[in-house]
Structures are given as structure tokens and as C-alpha cells.
Backbone bond lengths (Angstrom), bond angles and torsions (degrees), N, CA, C in turn:
res aa  C-N    CA-C-N  psi(-1)  N-CA   C-N-CA  omega(-1)  CA-C   N-CA-C  phi
1 M - - - 1.459 - - 1.526 110.18 -
2 H 1.314 116.32 144.49 1.459 121.69 -178.10 1.533 110.28 -60.46
3 A 1.329 115.36 135.50 1.464 120.27 -177.27 1.526 111.65 -61.59
4 G 1.333 116.88 -37.62 1.462 119.55 178.47 1.516 112.17 -62.32
5 L 1.341 116.88 -38.04 1.463 120.56 178.19 1.517 110.89 -67.55
6 L 1.334 116.42 -40.27 1.461 119.58 176.61 1.532 111.08 -60.40
7 I 1.318 116.19 -40.69 1.466 119.80 179.23 1.523 110.60 -66.02
8 L 1.329 117.42 -39.74 1.458 120.54 178.16 1.531 111.20 -64.63
9 I 1.333 116.81 -42.41 1.465 120.08 177.36 1.513 110.21 -62.17
10 W 1.333 115.90 -41.86 1.464 120.27 178.63 1.529 110.47 -62.63
11 A 1.322 116.61 -45.02 1.465 120.27 179.67 1.525 111.16 -62.74
12 A 1.337 116.73 -38.45 1.460 119.96 177.29 1.521 110.89 -64.23
13 G 1.340 116.38 -40.96 1.463 119.58 177.67 1.513 112.15 -62.61
14 V 1.324 116.83 -42.23 1.468 120.90 178.07 1.530 110.47 -63.66
15 T 1.339 116.59 -39.34 1.463 120.36 178.18 1.522 111.36 -62.90
16 V 1.318 116.11 -41.75 1.465 120.43 178.12 1.523 110.61 -63.14
17 I 1.327 116.66 -41.50 1.467 120.55 179.66 1.526 110.82 -59.75
18 Q 1.340 116.86 -38.12 1.458 119.70 -179.89 1.522 112.46 -66.44
19 A 1.334 117.10 -19.66 1.462 120.82 179.71 1.521 112.37 -93.89
20 L 1.339 117.05 -6.28 1.463 120.38 -177.09 1.521 111.28 -84.81
21 S 1.317 114.86 158.46 1.464 121.57 174.96 1.519 108.33 -157.84
22 G 1.307 115.61 165.51 1.455 120.33 176.40 1.518 113.38 63.92
23 V 1.322 115.41 -136.26 1.461 121.73 -176.20 1.526 111.49 -63.45
24 W 1.341 116.64 -37.82 1.459 119.95 179.43 1.521 111.19 -62.00
25 L 1.319 116.80 -42.09 1.464 120.62 178.55 1.521 111.02 -65.89
26 L 1.324 117.16 -42.92 1.461 120.93 177.80 1.522 110.94 -59.77
27 A 1.323 116.17 -42.85 1.468 120.19 178.29 1.520 111.20 -63.15
28 A 1.349 117.03 -39.86 1.467 120.77 179.52 1.522 111.19 -65.92
29 V 1.331 117.15 -39.97 1.463 120.57 178.89 1.531 110.56 -64.90
30 I 1.321 116.47 -45.22 1.463 120.00 -179.15 1.528 110.91 -65.30
31 A 1.328 116.63 -44.94 1.465 120.55 -178.22 1.528 111.37 -64.44
32 S 1.340 116.57 -48.16 1.462 119.45 -179.79 1.523 111.18 -65.77
33 G 1.331 116.81 -34.85 1.458 120.16 177.78 1.513 112.29 -65.53
34 L 1.331 117.18 -41.41 1.463 120.74 178.34 1.524 111.34 -64.76
35 V 1.329 116.06 -44.86 1.469 119.87 -179.96 1.529 110.70 -63.78
36 A 1.333 116.20 -44.74 1.468 119.90 -179.79 1.529 111.23 -64.69
37 S 1.324 117.32 -38.46 1.461 120.74 179.77 1.525 111.65 -66.68
38 L 1.321 116.56 -33.02 1.460 120.38 179.70 1.527 111.98 -79.03
39 L 1.332 117.12 -40.61 1.459 120.82 -174.91 1.525 113.58 -87.11
40 A 1.327 116.77 -35.99 1.476 119.83 -174.23 1.522 110.56 -145.86
41 P 1.324 118.29 66.71 1.476 119.42 -177.12 1.521 114.04 -62.02
42 A 1.335 117.21 -44.63 1.470 119.93 -177.98 1.528 110.99 -66.95
43 R 1.316 117.35 -44.24 1.462 121.28 -179.50 1.532 110.75 -65.61
44 T 1.330 115.94 -39.11 1.466 120.29 179.64 1.515 110.65 -62.64
45 W 1.332 116.63 -45.90 1.458 120.58 179.92 1.523 110.81 -63.55
46 R 1.350 116.77 -39.29 1.465 120.32 -179.36 1.524 111.32 -65.78
47 L 1.320 116.92 -42.43 1.458 120.01 179.24 1.524 111.71 -69.53
48 A 1.324 116.66 -37.51 1.466 120.05 178.69 1.526 111.10 -63.30
49 R 1.307 116.65 -38.37 1.468 120.07 177.89 1.525 111.48 -64.93
50 R 1.307 117.18 -33.62 1.469 120.19 -177.41 1.516 112.55 -71.91
51 V 1.323 117.92 -22.71 1.470 120.00 -178.21 1.524 111.94 -107.01
52 R 1.323 117.96 9.72 1.468 119.61 -175.04 1.524 112.26 -63.71
53 F 1.327 117.46 -36.99 1.463 119.58 -179.82 1.529 110.69 -73.34
54 L 1.318 116.98 -35.28 1.462 120.30 175.12 1.525 110.25 -64.20
55 L 1.310 116.86 -40.43 1.466 120.97 177.80 1.524 110.76 -64.54
56 L 1.323 116.62 -41.17 1.461 120.55 177.49 1.525 110.82 -63.35
57 A 1.329 116.91 -40.83 1.466 120.40 178.53 1.523 111.03 -63.49
58 I 1.326 117.14 -39.45 1.469 120.60 178.13 1.524 110.28 -61.92
59 V 1.323 116.57 -45.66 1.467 120.36 -179.12 1.525 110.99 -62.00
60 V 1.320 116.41 -48.40 1.466 120.02 -178.25 1.524 111.02 -64.88
61 F 1.310 116.97 -45.56 1.466 120.76 -176.04 1.526 111.21 -62.57
62 F 1.319 117.40 -48.90 1.460 120.06 -176.45 1.530 112.01 -77.52
63 A 1.320 117.12 -44.16 1.468 119.52 -173.88 1.528 112.47 -68.02
64 W 1.336 117.20 -36.77 1.466 119.47 -174.43 1.528 113.97 -102.06
65 F 1.321 117.96 -15.70 1.465 118.90 -175.43 1.530 112.99 -114.53
66 T 1.319 117.43 5.87 1.460 120.75 175.44 1.524 109.48 -92.79
67 P 1.317 118.19 125.09 1.474 119.46 178.81 1.528 111.28 -61.75
68 G 1.329 114.65 145.31 1.453 118.91 179.03 1.509 111.74 161.36
69 E 1.315 115.51 -164.78 1.463 122.25 -177.81 1.522 110.34 -83.85
70 A 1.331 116.95 128.55 1.462 122.02 -179.00 1.525 110.55 -67.68
71 L 1.330 115.55 137.61 1.460 119.16 177.31 1.518 112.21 -72.96
72 V 1.319 116.11 -36.74 1.473 121.38 177.58 1.523 107.05 -104.14
73 T 1.305 115.97 100.27 1.471 120.47 -174.16 1.518 112.66 -67.30
74 D 1.335 117.18 -26.56 1.464 119.39 -179.92 1.528 112.03 -73.47
75 W 1.321 117.62 -23.29 1.469 122.01 179.97 1.533 109.06 -129.28
76 P 1.305 118.21 67.06 1.470 120.27 -174.29 1.524 113.72 -64.29
77 V 1.323 117.26 -29.12 1.469 119.54 -178.41 1.533 111.32 -71.24
78 L 1.326 115.76 -37.30 1.466 120.66 -176.68 1.524 113.30 -93.88
79 S 1.305 117.09 -11.70 1.458 120.77 -173.72 1.525 112.03 -83.36
80 P 1.335 117.30 143.38 1.467 119.49 170.17 1.519 110.08 -71.25
81 T 1.302 117.15 160.06 1.458 120.90 -179.87 1.530 110.22 -94.75
82 A 1.315 114.78 154.24 1.468 119.22 179.34 1.522 110.87 -63.00
83 E 1.324 116.13 -42.10 1.461 119.97 178.61 1.533 111.07 -64.91
84 G 1.333 116.27 -37.90 1.460 119.82 179.62 1.515 112.67 -67.99
85 V 1.321 116.69 -39.37 1.465 120.24 177.91 1.522 110.43 -63.00
86 L 1.323 116.36 -39.78 1.462 119.91 178.68 1.532 111.01 -64.07
87 L 1.333 116.76 -43.98 1.470 119.99 178.24 1.528 111.19 -65.19
88 A 1.337 116.49 -40.40 1.462 120.20 178.77 1.525 110.91 -62.15
89 A 1.326 116.54 -40.16 1.459 120.16 178.96 1.521 111.10 -65.22
90 Q 1.332 116.72 -39.98 1.461 120.03 -179.58 1.519 111.56 -66.53
91 H 1.341 116.04 -51.69 1.469 119.22 -177.85 1.530 111.46 -68.56
92 G 1.316 117.20 -38.96 1.459 119.85 177.19 1.517 111.78 -65.61
93 G 1.330 116.68 -40.40 1.457 120.04 177.73 1.516 112.12 -63.05
94 R 1.323 116.82 -40.57 1.469 119.88 178.17 1.522 111.42 -64.56
95 L 1.328 116.26 -40.43 1.461 119.53 178.27 1.523 110.86 -63.52
96 V 1.318 117.04 -46.15 1.470 120.83 -179.08 1.527 110.56 -62.53
97 A 1.330 116.44 -42.45 1.466 119.79 179.56 1.524 111.25 -63.08
98 V 1.326 117.00 -39.93 1.468 120.40 178.44 1.530 110.41 -65.83
99 V 1.321 117.50 -39.44 1.468 120.84 176.88 1.524 109.96 -60.55
100 F 1.322 117.16 -43.58 1.460 120.27 176.74 1.526 110.90 -60.90
101 C 1.319 116.90 -41.46 1.469 120.96 179.56 1.530 111.38 -65.14
102 V 1.325 116.76 -38.36 1.468 120.26 177.29 1.518 110.36 -63.26
103 A 1.325 116.92 -42.57 1.463 120.46 178.55 1.522 111.11 -61.35
104 I 1.327 116.63 -41.51 1.464 120.61 179.01 1.525 110.80 -64.40
105 L 1.340 116.74 -44.50 1.462 120.35 -179.48 1.523 111.67 -62.64
106 L 1.321 117.20 -46.58 1.462 120.92 -178.59 1.524 111.59 -66.60
107 Q 1.329 116.60 -29.52 1.457 119.80 177.38 1.520 110.88 -76.74
108 R 1.327 116.81 -33.61 1.470 121.35 -177.38 1.520 111.54 -76.66
109 L 1.326 116.70 -35.24 1.460 120.89 -177.51 1.518 110.00 -112.10
110 S 1.303 116.36 132.75 1.459 120.16 171.84 1.523 108.94 -69.18
111 V 1.318 116.20 166.97 1.458 120.11 179.76 1.523 110.97 -59.09
112 D 1.331 116.54 -42.93 1.467 120.18 -178.61 1.527 110.84 -63.69
113 R 1.341 117.92 -42.83 1.465 120.68 -179.56 1.530 111.50 -70.60
114 L 1.320 116.27 -35.58 1.464 119.82 178.26 1.524 110.50 -62.12
115 V 1.318 116.58 -48.07 1.465 120.50 179.28 1.516 110.32 -66.71
116 S 1.327 117.55 -37.68 1.457 120.83 177.57 1.529 111.13 -61.03
117 G 1.337 116.61 -42.77 1.459 119.77 178.34 1.513 112.65 -65.02
118 L 1.332 116.74 -42.51 1.461 120.15 178.17 1.529 110.86 -64.25
119 Y 1.328 116.21 -38.25 1.463 119.63 178.16 1.523 111.15 -63.99
120 A 1.339 116.74 -40.42 1.454 120.38 179.17 1.527 111.18 -63.60
121 L 1.331 116.77 -35.79 1.460 120.21 179.78 1.529 112.19 -74.93
122 L 1.330 116.30 -32.13 1.466 120.15 -177.45 1.523 113.04 -89.29
123 R 1.315 117.06 -16.55 1.459 120.21 -174.72 1.529 113.36 -57.98
124 P 1.352 119.73 -39.19 1.476 118.32 178.08 1.524 114.02 -60.59
125 L 1.345 117.28 -18.51 1.462 120.09 -178.70 1.525 112.43 -84.26
126 E 1.335 116.80 -1.27 1.462 119.26 179.88 1.526 111.88 -63.43
127 F 1.349 116.54 -28.21 1.465 118.96 -179.68 1.526 111.31 -65.34
128 A 1.362 115.75 -21.13 1.459 120.30 179.00 1.525 111.97 -91.66
129 G 1.331 116.76 4.54 1.455 120.44 177.54 1.513 114.84 100.15
130 L 1.342 118.43 1.96 1.455 120.52 179.32 1.529 109.59 -76.47
131 P 1.333 118.15 120.68 1.469 120.15 -179.37 1.530 111.05 -78.36
132 A 1.324 117.58 75.53 1.462 122.08 -173.17 1.523 111.95 -61.81
133 S 1.323 117.50 -40.14 1.466 119.94 -177.64 1.524 111.36 -66.02
134 R 1.327 117.08 -43.74 1.467 119.72 179.14 1.523 111.55 -66.58
135 L 1.343 116.28 -39.75 1.459 119.83 176.69 1.522 110.96 -62.27
136 A 1.332 116.32 -40.05 1.456 120.43 -179.21 1.527 111.51 -64.69
137 V 1.323 116.41 -42.89 1.471 119.84 179.78 1.532 110.63 -64.36
138 R 1.328 116.80 -44.10 1.463 119.76 179.69 1.517 111.35 -64.80
139 L 1.336 116.71 -40.97 1.460 120.20 177.73 1.522 110.72 -64.24
140 L 1.322 116.98 -39.02 1.460 120.98 178.21 1.523 110.94 -61.07
141 L 1.321 117.14 -44.28 1.464 120.47 178.27 1.523 111.43 -61.97
142 V 1.332 116.79 -45.71 1.465 120.68 -179.32 1.520 110.79 -63.26
143 M 1.339 116.91 -45.53 1.462 120.51 -178.33 1.524 111.63 -63.49
144 R 1.321 116.67 -37.97 1.469 119.65 178.52 1.520 110.93 -64.72
145 Y 1.325 116.57 -42.33 1.456 119.59 178.76 1.521 111.59 -66.73
146 V 1.332 116.88 -38.49 1.465 120.17 178.93 1.513 110.70 -64.95
147 E 1.334 116.41 -44.24 1.462 119.99 179.17 1.519 110.85 -63.63
148 A 1.337 116.58 -43.49 1.464 120.18 179.30 1.522 111.04 -65.36
149 G 1.344 116.86 -38.10 1.460 119.96 178.69 1.506 112.29 -66.23
150 A 1.335 117.67 -36.70 1.459 120.93 179.01 1.524 111.56 -67.71
151 E 1.339 117.23 -31.28 1.457 120.31 -176.83 1.520 112.90 -88.22
152 H 1.331 117.17 -39.84 1.458 120.59 -171.71 1.519 114.46 -116.23
153 G 1.329 117.45 -1.71 1.452 119.01 -176.24 1.522 110.70 87.60
154 W 1.327 114.97 159.35 1.462 119.31 -173.27 1.531 113.69 -80.80
155 T 1.338 117.63 -10.61 1.460 119.01 -178.30 1.524 112.17 -70.07
156 H 1.355 117.54 -17.97 1.469 118.14 179.55 1.515 111.80 -66.31
157 W 1.342 117.76 -17.53 1.465 120.43 176.93 1.529 110.82 -62.62
158 L 1.325 115.93 -35.69 1.465 119.36 -179.81 1.523 110.95 -63.94
159 D 1.346 115.37 -38.76 1.467 118.48 178.11 1.520 111.04 -66.93
160 E 1.339 117.02 -38.40 1.461 120.18 179.82 1.527 111.34 -69.08
161 A 1.335 116.14 -29.80 1.465 119.06 177.94 1.525 111.14 -66.40
162 D 1.349 116.60 -34.00 1.462 120.78 178.34 1.521 111.99 -78.42
163 N 1.346 116.05 -25.68 1.460 120.37 -179.37 1.526 109.45 -127.41
164 P 1.315 118.26 76.51 1.464 120.86 -176.78 1.526 111.70 -61.63
165 S 1.323 115.31 145.23 1.453 121.36 -178.95 1.527 110.46 -93.44
166 D 1.356 115.43 147.34 1.457 121.60 177.46 1.525 111.01 -99.49
167 E 1.328 117.30 18.00 1.459 121.61 -177.58 1.530 110.86 -63.23
168 T 1.323 115.03 136.70 1.459 121.30 176.76 1.523 109.83 -84.18
169 I 1.316 117.07 129.75 1.464 121.84 -179.41 1.529 108.47 -96.43
170 S 1.314 116.00 123.81 1.461 120.98 177.91 1.524 109.00 -143.15
171 V 1.327 114.69 149.88 1.459 121.17 179.81 1.524 108.65 -100.40
172 A 1.323 115.89 122.31 1.464 120.70 -179.45 1.526 110.42 -73.38
173 R 1.320 115.76 153.76 1.461 121.92 177.54 1.522 108.87 -122.67
174 E 1.318 116.11 136.06 1.453 121.71 179.84 1.531 109.94 -110.44
175 R 1.316 114.74 151.57 1.466 120.29 -178.42 1.524 110.30 -83.62
176 F 1.325 116.55 134.04 1.466 122.72 177.51 1.525 107.47 -101.22
177 G 1.354 116.33 102.84 1.447 121.11 -173.08 1.517 113.99 -104.24
178 L 1.341 114.81 -167.20 1.461 120.95 -178.19 1.526 111.61 -65.01
179 R 1.326 117.17 -34.64 1.463 119.56 179.33 1.516 111.02 -61.75
180 E 1.325 116.88 -42.54 1.456 120.54 179.17 1.529 111.20 -64.73
181 I 1.345 116.34 -37.61 1.462 119.73 178.55 1.525 110.79 -64.49
182 A 1.335 116.65 -43.03 1.465 120.53 179.30 1.526 110.99 -65.05
183 I 1.329 116.90 -41.94 1.461 120.39 179.31 1.528 110.63 -65.61
184 S 1.330 116.78 -37.51 1.464 120.50 178.14 1.520 110.85 -61.79
185 A 1.336 116.61 -45.27 1.460 119.98 179.28 1.525 111.06 -63.35
186 L 1.331 116.71 -40.97 1.468 120.66 179.53 1.519 110.95 -64.89
187 C 1.316 117.09 -42.12 1.471 120.71 -179.75 1.527 111.23 -65.47
188 I 1.323 116.36 -39.47 1.465 119.38 178.30 1.522 110.66 -62.64
189 A 1.324 116.44 -43.35 1.460 120.34 179.28 1.528 111.51 -64.77
190 M 1.332 116.25 -43.84 1.465 119.88 179.64 1.523 111.18 -65.59
191 G 1.335 116.90 -40.01 1.453 120.17 178.80 1.510 112.44 -63.43
192 A 1.326 117.37 -42.48 1.451 121.30 178.26 1.533 111.18 -63.89
193 A 1.326 115.88 -39.95 1.460 120.00 178.63 1.524 111.28 -66.65
194 L 1.343 116.41 -40.76 1.457 120.09 -179.81 1.519 111.36 -65.38
195 L 1.319 116.67 -42.84 1.470 119.56 177.99 1.524 111.25 -62.55
196 G 1.322 116.19 -36.06 1.456 119.76 177.59 1.513 112.21 -66.27
197 I 1.350 116.77 -36.95 1.466 120.04 179.06 1.517 111.10 -70.21
198 V 1.346 116.19 -43.27 1.462 120.25 -178.67 1.514 111.26 -63.08
199 K 1.336 116.80 -41.58 1.463 120.27 -179.96 1.518 110.94 -69.69
């Protein structure tokens, strides 16, 4: 399947998650967590660690600074509010689900295919002056270094600085065929139906 289509499907899924709440959101977090744990356990754990402080900030900000009824009536000044805890759970759940989705996407697409898909999506904007090809090449370089740093540590950059590579950087292009068009139409229909059910 075309990398750009996969990215669009992923973006649509993330958008749907942002509209979920309650039981639907809990189900999305559990489902995405199970899939991410099965497909990319190491990447999922690494990404979760990177957002742990952001998640803590969300919990503290919403739970303790949202007006409402105190959960601990004996200590109302120090207690989080019921309304704040609910908001913290919603926003924290959405963040965690998105992190799981990012892990799945990065595991499903190689760096080259990910950049290729983004380039295909941004290429129509070149008529407006957006340098899509240059952005794609720079993103490809950054993503390669990030992936290499996660696997081998950042000290390998020093070795590469002493031994520069003559590798040619190019962005691959994938063909968008009839199968991708049919899948796009099916996904749009399913997404519209799902949003109708959730609402």
C-alpha cells in the first residue's frame, strides 16, 4: 500500500481518537496499546518514556487546577477535583493512544517510506512555493540520524564526522494505483460511519 495513504489513514485514526471520550476512548487506548505492544514493544516503551513528564503535567494541571468538587472532602485545598480528574483522564488517554499510534506507524513504515509518503502528500503544495523536495531530504537525514541514535547511541555521530559518507540522498516515489483509490474510498466511508456511531 502507498505510504502516503497509510499516513492519511493513520492521521484519520488519530483524529477520530481526539473526538472520543468515555468508554470509546478507553477501548481505543486498550486496543492501540495491545497492537503497539505486539508490533513494536521496544519503540512503544521508548516513546512512552519520552512523554512521561508531559503526561504528568496534564494530570497535575487538569486534576488540581480545574474548578469542581473536591475528591477528598477533608482536604479540599490539596485535593484534586472530580471534574479535573475526568478531564485529566480524557486528555491523558488521548495522548497515550496517539503515542501508541505513532509507534505503530514508525514500525510499519521504514524511514525512507515514511518520508516518501510525506513527500507525496506535500508535493501538490509546491505550486504555492513550498519546497517539498528539500523538506523531504532534510527530514530523511534527521530521521535516519534519530533512528541510528536510538539503536547505537549518539556517540556514533563522532565516528561519522571523522569518516564522512559519500552516500547519495534521494527520496523514493511510490505508485498510487487503483487499489489505493478503492481503499481510500472504503476508509472514507468507514470513517464517516464510525463518526456517526460515536456521536
